[in-house]
MITOR-492424 format. One line per field, with one value per atom (N, C-alpha, C, O, CB): residue number from 1; x, y, z. Coordinates in steps of 0.1 Angstrom, whole numbers, plus 5000, padded with zeros to 4 digits. Glycine has a CB too. Layout:
REM MITOR-492424
n = (NUM; ...);
xx = (X; ...);
yy = (Y; ...);
zz = (Z; ...);
This chain:
REM MITOR-492424
n = (1; 1; 1; 1; 1; 2; 2; 2; 2; 2; 3; 3; 3; 3; 3; 4; 4; 4; 4; 4; 5; 5; 5; 5; 5; 6; 6; 6; 6; 6; 7; 7; 7; 7; 7; 8; 8; 8; 8; 8; 9; 9; 9; 9; 9; 10; 10; 10; 10; 10; 11; 11; 11; 11; 11; 12; 12; 12; 12; 12; 13; 13; 13; 13; 13; 14; 14; 14; 14; 14; 15; 15; 15; 15; 15; 16; 16; 16; 16; 16; 17; 17; 17; 17; 17; 18; 18; 18; 18; 18; 19; 19; 19; 19; 19; 20; 20; 20; 20; 20; 21; 21; 21; 21; 21; 22; 22; 22; 22; 22; 23; 23; 23; 23; 23; 24; 24; 24; 24; 24; 25; 25; 25; 25; 25; 26; 26; 26; 26; 26; 27; 27; 27; 27; 27; 28; 28; 28; 28; 28; 29; 29; 29; 29; 29; 30; 30; 30; 30; 30; 31; 31; 31; 31; 31; 32; 32; 32; 32; 32; 33; 33; 33; 33; 33; 34; 34; 34; 34; 34; 35; 35; 35; 35; 35; 36; 36; 36; 36; 36; 37; 37; 37; 37; 37; 38; 38; 38; 38; 38; 39; 39; 39; 39; 39; 40; 40; 40; 40; 40; 41; 41; 41; 41; 41; 42; 42; 42; 42; 42; 43; 43; 43; 43; 43; 44; 44; 44; 44; 44; 45; 45; 45; 45; 45; 46; 46; 46; 46; 46; 47; 47; 47; 47; 47; 48; 48; 48; 48; 48; 49; 49; 49; 49; 49; 50; 50; 50; 50; 50; 51; 51; 51; 51; 51; 52; 52; 52; 52; 52; 53; 53; 53; 53; 53; 54; 54; 54; 54; 54; 55; 55; 55; 55; 55; 56; 56; 56; 56; 56; 57; 57; 57; 57; 57; 58; 58; 58; 58; 58; 59; 59; 59; 59; 59; 60; 60; 60; 60; 60; 61; 61; 61; 61; 61; 62; 62; 62; 62; 62; 63; 63; 63; 63; 63; 64; 64; 64; 64; 64; 65; 65; 65; 65; 65; 66; 66; 66; 66; 66; 67; 67; 67; 67; 67; 68; 68; 68; 68; 68; 69; 69; 69; 69; 69; 70; 70; 70; 70; 70; 71; 71; 71; 71; 71; 72; 72; 72; 72; 72; 73; 73; 73; 73; 73; 74; 74; 74; 74; 74; 75; 75; 75; 75; 75; 76; 76; 76; 76; 76; 77; 77; 77; 77; 77; 78; 78; 78; 78; 78; 79; 79; 79; 79; 79; 80; 80; 80; 80; 80; 81; 81; 81; 81; 81; 82; 82; 82; 82; 82; 83; 83; 83; 83; 83; 84; 84; 84; 84; 84; 85; 85; 85; 85; 85; 86; 86; 86; 86; 86; 87; 87; 87; 87; 87; 88; 88; 88; 88; 88; 89; 89; 89; 89; 89; 90; 90; 90; 90; 90; 91; 91; 91; 91; 91; 92; 92; 92; 92; 92; 93; 93; 93; 93; 93; 94; 94; 94; 94; 94; 95; 95; 95; 95; 95; 96; 96; 96; 96; 96; 97; 97; 97; 97; 97; 98; 98; 98; 98; 98; 99; 99; 99; 99; 99; 100; 100; 100; 100; 100; 101; 101; 101; 101; 101; 102; 102; 102; 102; 102; 103; 103; 103; 103; 103; 104; 104; 104; 104; 104; 105; 105; 105; 105; 105; 106; 106; 106; 106; 106; 107; 107; 107; 107; 107; 108; 108; 108; 108; 108; 109; 109; 109; 109; 109; 110; 110; 110; 110; 110; 111; 111; 111; 111; 111; 112; 112; 112; 112; 112; 113; 113; 113; 113; 113; 114; 114; 114; 114; 114; 115; 115; 115; 115; 115; 116; 116; 116; 116; 116; 117; 117; 117; 117; 117; 118; 118; 118; 118; 118; 119; 119; 119; 119; 119; 120; 120; 120; 120; 120; 121; 121; 121; 121; 121; 122; 122; 122; 122; 122; 123; 123; 123; 123; 123; 124; 124; 124; 124; 124; 125; 125; 125; 125; 125);
xx = (4907; 4902; 4913; 4919; 4889; 4915; 4925; 4918; 4909; 4935; 4922; 4916; 4927; 4938; 4908; 4925; 4935; 4927; 4916; 4941; 4931; 4924; 4933; 4943; 4918; 4929; 4937; 4932; 4920; 4937; 4941; 4937; 4947; 4957; 4936; 4943; 4952; 4950; 4956; 4966; 4940; 4936; 4930; 4927; 4927; 4928; 4922; 4924; 4928; 4927; 4922; 4923; 4935; 4937; 4910; 4944; 4956; 4959; 4955; 4968; 4966; 4969; 4982; 4990; 4972; 4983; 4994; 5007; 5008; 4994; 5017; 5029; 5030; 5040; 5032; 5018; 5017; 5020; 5025; 5003; 5018; 5022; 5011; 5002; 5035; 5010; 5001; 5009; 5017; 4988; 5005; 5010; 4998; 4990; 5019; 4998; 4988; 4993; 5005; 4984; 4984; 4987; 4978; 4966; 4985; 4983; 4975; 4978; 4990; 4977; 4969; 4971; 4964; 4953; 4965; 4972; 4966; 4964; 4971; 4976; 4954; 4950; 4944; 4942; 4940; 4941; 4936; 4947; 4958; 4927; 4945; 4954; 4965; 4967; 4947; 4972; 4983; 4996; 4996; 4981; 5006; 5019; 5028; 5026; 5027; 5036; 5045; 5055; 5063; 5052; 5056; 5065; 5059; 5065; 5069; 5046; 5040; 5044; 5046; 5024; 5047; 5049; 5037; 5026; 5055; 5039; 5028; 5029; 5040; 5027; 5018; 5019; 5008; 4998; 5017; 5010; 4999; 4996; 5005; 5004; 4984; 4979; 4969; 4965; 4971; 4966; 4956; 4948; 4952; 4963; 4936; 4927; 4920; 4913; 4916; 4922; 4915; 4902; 4901; 4925; 4893; 4880; 4881; 4888; 4871; 4875; 4875; 4888; 4890; 4873; 4897; 4910; 4911; 4905; 4921; 4921; 4924; 4932; 4939; 4931; 4931; 4939; 4954; 4957; 4935; 4963; 4977; 4986; 4983; 4981; 4997; 5007; 5013; 5016; 5018; 5016; 5023; 5036; 5047; 5014; 5036; 5048; 5046; 5034; 5052; 5057; 5056; 5069; 5079; 5055; 5067; 5078; 5079; 5068; 5077; 5091; 5091; 5089; 5088; 5105; 5090; 5086; 5096; 5091; 5086; 5108; 5118; 5120; 5126; 5131; 5114; 5116; 5128; 5130; 5115; 5137; 5149; 5148; 5156; 5159; 5137; 5135; 5122; 5111; 5135; 5123; 5111; 5110; 5121; 5111; 5098; 5096; 5087; 5078; 5090; 5089; 5080; 5077; 5084; 5088; 5065; 5061; 5070; 5073; 5046; 5073; 5081; 5075; 5082; 5084; 5062; 5054; 5055; 5053; 5040; 5059; 5060; 5074; 5076; 5050; 5083; 5097; 5102; 5100; 5105; 5109; 5116; 5106; 5110; 5123; 5093; 5083; 5076; 5073; 5072; 5074; 5067; 5077; 5087; 5056; 5075; 5083; 5074; 5065; 5092; 5076; 5069; 5078; 5090; 5065; 5072; 5079; 5069; 5057; 5085; 5075; 5066; 5072; 5084; 5064; 5062; 5066; 5059; 5047; 5061; 5066; 5060; 5055; 5045; 5070; 5061; 5056; 5042; 5034; 5065; 5039; 5026; 5017; 5005; 5027; 5022; 5015; 5009; 4998; 5003; 5018; 5013; 5024; 5036; 5011; 5018; 5027; 5023; 5011; 5025; 5032; 5030; 5033; 5041; 5038; 5027; 5031; 5032; 5022; 5020; 5044; 5046; 5046; 5054; 5060; 5037; 5036; 5039; 5033; 5021; 5050; 5054; 5053; 5051; 5069; 5053; 5053; 5041; 5042; 5066; 5029; 5018; 5013; 5014; 5006; 5008; 5003; 4988; 4984; 5012; 4981; 4967; 4965; 4955; 4961; 4975; 4973; 4975; 4974; 4983; 4979; 4980; 4966; 4964; 4989; 4956; 4942; 4937; 4937; 4933; 4933; 4928; 4924; 4926; 4939; 4917; 4915; 4928; 4931; 4902; 4934; 4946; 4942; 4935; 4956; 4947; 4944; 4957; 4968; 4937; 4957; 4968; 4965; 4953; 4973; 4975; 4973; 4984; 4995; 4972; 4981; 4991; 4989; 4978; 4991; 4999; 4997; 5005; 5015; 5002; 5000; 5007; 5016; 5023; 4997; 5015; 5023; 5037; 5042; 5015; 5043; 5056; 5056; 5046; 5062; 5066; 5067; 5076; 5087; 5073; 5072; 5080; 5075; 5083; 5079; 5063; 5058; 5051; 5038; 5048; 5058; 5052; 5044; 5036; 5063; 5046; 5039; 5025; 5018; 5047; 5022; 5010; 4999; 5001; 5013; 4987; 4975; 4972; 4969; 4963; 4974; 4970; 4979; 4976; 4970; 4990; 5000; 4995; 5000; 5013; 4984; 4979; 4966; 4957; 4978; 4965; 4953; 4943; 4931; 4957; 4948; 4939; 4941; 4952; 4943; 4929; 4929; 4921; 4912; 4922; 4925; 4917; 4906; 4904; 4926; 4898; 4887; 4890; 4882; 4876; 4902; 4907; 4905; 4896; 4899; 4913; 4912; 4914; 4923; 4922; 4905; 4905; 4916; 4918; 4892; 4924; 4934; 4930; 4929; 4948; 4928; 4924; 4934; 4937; 4910; 4941; 4951; 4945; 4942; 4965; 4944; 4938; 4949; 4960; 4930; 4946; 4957; 4956; 4964; 4955);
yy = (5153; 5142; 5138; 5147; 5145; 5125; 5120; 5113; 5105; 5111; 5117; 5110; 5104; 5110; 5120; 5091; 5084; 5080; 5073; 5072; 5083; 5080; 5072; 5078; 5092; 5060; 5051; 5053; 5056; 5037; 5051; 5050; 5042; 5039; 5065; 5039; 5032; 5017; 5010; 5033; 5012; 4998; 4995; 5004; 4993; 4982; 4979; 4964; 4956; 4987; 4961; 4947; 4947; 4955; 4943; 4937; 4935; 4921; 4912; 4942; 4917; 4903; 4900; 4908; 4901; 4887; 4882; 4886; 4885; 4866; 4890; 4895; 4910; 4916; 4888; 4917; 4931; 4939; 4933; 4935; 4952; 4961; 4971; 4974; 4969; 4976; 4986; 4995; 4990; 4981; 5008; 5016; 5022; 5029; 5028; 5019; 5024; 5037; 5038; 5013; 5046; 5058; 5060; 5055; 5070; 5066; 5069; 5083; 5086; 5059; 5092; 5106; 5108; 5104; 5115; 5114; 5116; 5131; 5140; 5111; 5134; 5148; 5149; 5139; 5154; 5161; 5163; 5164; 5170; 5152; 5159; 5161; 5150; 5142; 5160; 5149; 5140; 5148; 5160; 5130; 5141; 5147; 5139; 5127; 5148; 5146; 5139; 5131; 5123; 5148; 5132; 5124; 5111; 5103; 5132; 5109; 5096; 5085; 5087; 5097; 5073; 5061; 5057; 5060; 5050; 5051; 5047; 5032; 5027; 5055; 5025; 5011; 5007; 5015; 5003; 4996; 4990; 4976; 4968; 4989; 4973; 4960; 4955; 4963; 4960; 4943; 4938; 4927; 4920; 4932; 4925; 4915; 4909; 4915; 4921; 4896; 4888; 4883; 4882; 4876; 4879; 4874; 4862; 4852; 4871; 4862; 4851; 4850; 4840; 4839; 4859; 4859; 4871; 4881; 4858; 4869; 4881; 4891; 4888; 4875; 4903; 4914; 4911; 4907; 4928; 4913; 4910; 4921; 4929; 4897; 4922; 4932; 4930; 4919; 4932; 4941; 4941; 4949; 4943; 4947; 4961; 4969; 4981; 4986; 4974; 4987; 4999; 5007; 5002; 4995; 5020; 5029; 5039; 5044; 5036; 5043; 5053; 5067; 5068; 5052; 5077; 5090; 5096; 5103; 5100; 5093; 5098; 5090; 5094; 5099; 5078; 5069; 5060; 5053; 5077; 5062; 5055; 5040; 5032; 5062; 5038; 5024; 5018; 5025; 5025; 5007; 5000; 4986; 4980; 5001; 4980; 4967; 4960; 4967; 4966; 4948; 4940; 4927; 4920; 4939; 4922; 4908; 4900; 4904; 4906; 4888; 4879; 4876; 4875; 4866; 4876; 4872; 4883; 4880; 4870; 4895; 4906; 4912; 4920; 4917; 4907; 4913; 4911; 4900; 4906; 4920; 4920; 4923; 4924; 4907; 4923; 4926; 4939; 4947; 4915; 4943; 4955; 4965; 4961; 4952; 4978; 4988; 4999; 5005; 4994; 5002; 5013; 5025; 5024; 5009; 5037; 5049; 5060; 5058; 5053; 5072; 5083; 5096; 5098; 5083; 5106; 5119; 5128; 5131; 5123; 5133; 5140; 5154; 5159; 5142; 5160; 5172; 5171; 5180; 5178; 5159; 5156; 5149; 5146; 5148; 5146; 5138; 5125; 5121; 5147; 5118; 5106; 5095; 5097; 5109; 5083; 5071; 5062; 5062; 5063; 5056; 5048; 5033; 5030; 5053; 5024; 5010; 5006; 5004; 5001; 5005; 5000; 4985; 4978; 5005; 4979; 4964; 4959; 4962; 4960; 4951; 4945; 4930; 4924; 4949; 4923; 4909; 4903; 4894; 4902; 4910; 4906; 4892; 4887; 4916; 4885; 4872; 4871; 4880; 4862; 4861; 4860; 4861; 4866; 4847; 4855; 4855; 4869; 4871; 4846; 4879; 4893; 4900; 4911; 4901; 4893; 4898; 4901; 4892; 4889; 4913; 4917; 4931; 4939; 4914; 4935; 4950; 4955; 4949; 4952; 4965; 4971; 4983; 4992; 4974; 4984; 4995; 5002; 4995; 4990; 5015; 5021; 5025; 5027; 5034; 5027; 5030; 5038; 5039; 5017; 5045; 5053; 5054; 5050; 5068; 5059; 5060; 5072; 5076; 5048; 5078; 5089; 5084; 5091; 5099; 5071; 5065; 5060; 5064; 5053; 5053; 5048; 5037; 5029; 5042; 5037; 5028; 5016; 5014; 5035; 5008; 4997; 4984; 4974; 4997; 4983; 4970; 4972; 4971; 4963; 4976; 4980; 4969; 4973; 4985; 4956; 4946; 4942; 4933; 4934; 4949; 4945; 4955; 4967; 4944; 4950; 4959; 4968; 4980; 4950; 4963; 4970; 4982; 4991; 4961; 4983; 4994; 5007; 5018; 4991; 5006; 5017; 5022; 5014; 5013; 5035; 5042; 5045; 5046; 5054; 5048; 5054; 5045; 5040; 5068; 5043; 5034; 5041; 5049; 5021; 5038; 5042; 5033; 5023; 5044; 5036; 5028; 5016; 5007; 5036; 5016; 5004; 5006; 5014; 4992; 4999; 4999; 4985; 4978; 5009; 4981; 4967; 4965; 4972; 4963; 4954; 4950; 4936; 4927; 4950; 4933; 4920; 4916; 4923; 4920; 4905; 4900; 4887; 4877; 4897; 4887; 4876; 4867; 4872; 4881; 4854; 4844; 4842; 4835; 4831);
zz = (5112; 5104; 5094; 5088; 5097; 5091; 5082; 5071; 5073; 5089; 5059; 5047; 5039; 5036; 5038; 5035; 5026; 5014; 5015; 5033; 5002; 4990; 4981; 4976; 4983; 4978; 4969; 4955; 4952; 4973; 4945; 4931; 4923; 4928; 4925; 4911; 4902; 4900; 4892; 4907; 4907; 4906; 4892; 4885; 4917; 4889; 4876; 4873; 4881; 4865; 4861; 4855; 4847; 4838; 4847; 4849; 4842; 4840; 4848; 4849; 4829; 4826; 4835; 4838; 4811; 4837; 4844; 4837; 4825; 4846; 4845; 4839; 4837; 4834; 4827; 4838; 4836; 4849; 4859; 4832; 4848; 4858; 4861; 4853; 4855; 4874; 4878; 4888; 4895; 4884; 4889; 4899; 4907; 4902; 4894; 4920; 4929; 4936; 4938; 4940; 4938; 4945; 4957; 4957; 4936; 4967; 4979; 4984; 4987; 4991; 4983; 4987; 5001; 5003; 4977; 5010; 5023; 5025; 5020; 5034; 5033; 5036; 5049; 5056; 5025; 5054; 5067; 5077; 5074; 5071; 5089; 5100; 5099; 5109; 5113; 5088; 5086; 5084; 5081; 5075; 5086; 5085; 5075; 5074; 5098; 5068; 5059; 5066; 5060; 5049; 5079; 5087; 5092; 5098; 5100; 5088; 5092; 5082; 5070; 5091; 5088; 5079; 5072; 5076; 5088; 5061; 5052; 5049; 5049; 5039; 5046; 5043; 5033; 5032; 5056; 5027; 5018; 5024; 5027; 5003; 5025; 5028; 5017; 5008; 5042; 5017; 5007; 5013; 5022; 4994; 5007; 5012; 5000; 4992; 5021; 4999; 4988; 4994; 5006; 4983; 4985; 4990; 4999; 4995; 4978; 5010; 5019; 5027; 5035; 5012; 5026; 5033; 5042; 5040; 5023; 5051; 5060; 5053; 5043; 5073; 5058; 5053; 5056; 5067; 5058; 5046; 5048; 5044; 5036; 5040; 5051; 5048; 5035; 5030; 5059; 5028; 5015; 5016; 5013; 5004; 5020; 5020; 5029; 5032; 5006; 5034; 5043; 5040; 5036; 5058; 5044; 5042; 5053; 5057; 5028; 5057; 5068; 5062; 5050; 5075; 5071; 5066; 5056; 5047; 5078; 5057; 5047; 5035; 5025; 5054; 5035; 5023; 5023; 5014; 5011; 5033; 5033; 5038; 5034; 5041; 5045; 5051; 5045; 5046; 5066; 5040; 5034; 5039; 5043; 5019; 5039; 5043; 5033; 5027; 5057; 5030; 5020; 5026; 5033; 5007; 5021; 5023; 5014; 5003; 5021; 5018; 5010; 4997; 4987; 5018; 4996; 4984; 4973; 4962; 4987; 4977; 4967; 4965; 4957; 4971; 4974; 4973; 4959; 4953; 4984; 4954; 4941; 4930; 4918; 4939; 4933; 4922; 4925; 4915; 4922; 4937; 4941; 4947; 4953; 4951; 4945; 4951; 4957; 4950; 4940; 4970; 4976; 4976; 4979; 4991; 4974; 4974; 4978; 4979; 4960; 4981; 4985; 4980; 4978; 5000; 4978; 4974; 4985; 4984; 4960; 4995; 5006; 5001; 5007; 5017; 4991; 4986; 4980; 4981; 4975; 4975; 4969; 4979; 4976; 4956; 4991; 5001; 4996; 4998; 5006; 4988; 4981; 4983; 4983; 4966; 4985; 4985; 4973; 4970; 4999; 4968; 4956; 4958; 4967; 4944; 4951; 4951; 4936; 4929; 4958; 4931; 4918; 4918; 4925; 4912; 4910; 4910; 4897; 4887; 4914; 4896; 4883; 4884; 4895; 4881; 4873; 4872; 4880; 4888; 4877; 4878; 4886; 4883; 4872; 4883; 4893; 4893; 4897; 4904; 4902; 4892; 4896; 4912; 4916; 4891; 4919; 4934; 4940; 4952; 4939; 4932; 4937; 4936; 4941; 4928; 4931; 4930; 4944; 4952; 4922; 4947; 4960; 4960; 4950; 4971; 4971; 4973; 4981; 4991; 4981; 4976; 4982; 4990; 4985; 4971; 5002; 5011; 5015; 5017; 5024; 5016; 5022; 5037; 5040; 5014; 5045; 5059; 5064; 5058; 5067; 5075; 5081; 5096; 5101; 5075; 5103; 5118; 5123; 5117; 5125; 5133; 5140; 5151; 5158; 5145; 5153; 5164; 5159; 5149; 5169; 5168; 5165; 5155; 5153; 5178; 5147; 5135; 5139; 5134; 5123; 5149; 5154; 5149; 5149; 5169; 5145; 5140; 5126; 5126; 5150; 5116; 5103; 5096; 5087; 5094; 5100; 5093; 5099; 5094; 5092; 5110; 5117; 5115; 5116; 5132; 5112; 5109; 5121; 5119; 5107; 5133; 5145; 5147; 5155; 5157; 5140; 5141; 5134; 5136; 5136; 5126; 5118; 5123; 5127; 5104; 5123; 5128; 5117; 5120; 5136; 5106; 5095; 5082; 5079; 5092; 5076; 5064; 5053; 5055; 5068; 5040; 5029; 5026; 5034; 5017; 5016; 5012; 5004; 5002; 5005; 4998; 4990; 4975; 4971; 4995; 4968; 4953; 4948; 4953; 4947; 4939; 4935; 4924; 4915; 4929; 4926; 4916; 4912; 4921; 4922; 4899; 4894; 4884; 4874; 4888; 4886; 4876; 4870; 4877; 4884; 4857; 4850; 4845; 4841; 4838; 4844; 4840; 4825; 4819; 4847);
């Protein structure tokens, strides 16, 4: 069994920062790639960022590039999403995800096997 637990969400004013964390446990490996997706009310879940097992390769959605940074600490089995210069349009439930499979399509939801329960991020204007 795989468990992913997100934390760090909350309410922040536009221009502020938050850091999300996702800790994985169970039958997971620190060699698994990790990703963040988000889903706003009435919208489809969308890709935010992804990172390979070693942390050397990262991917970002154009909408968050230069504002968000994904990183991981394999010793702590945790992946982070540092979010700076937050905008109201960043308001969403943020989910982390991982896969035991190949990391060939990191921006696609279907590439991931395991998901956390999500953490709410609300950015006020």
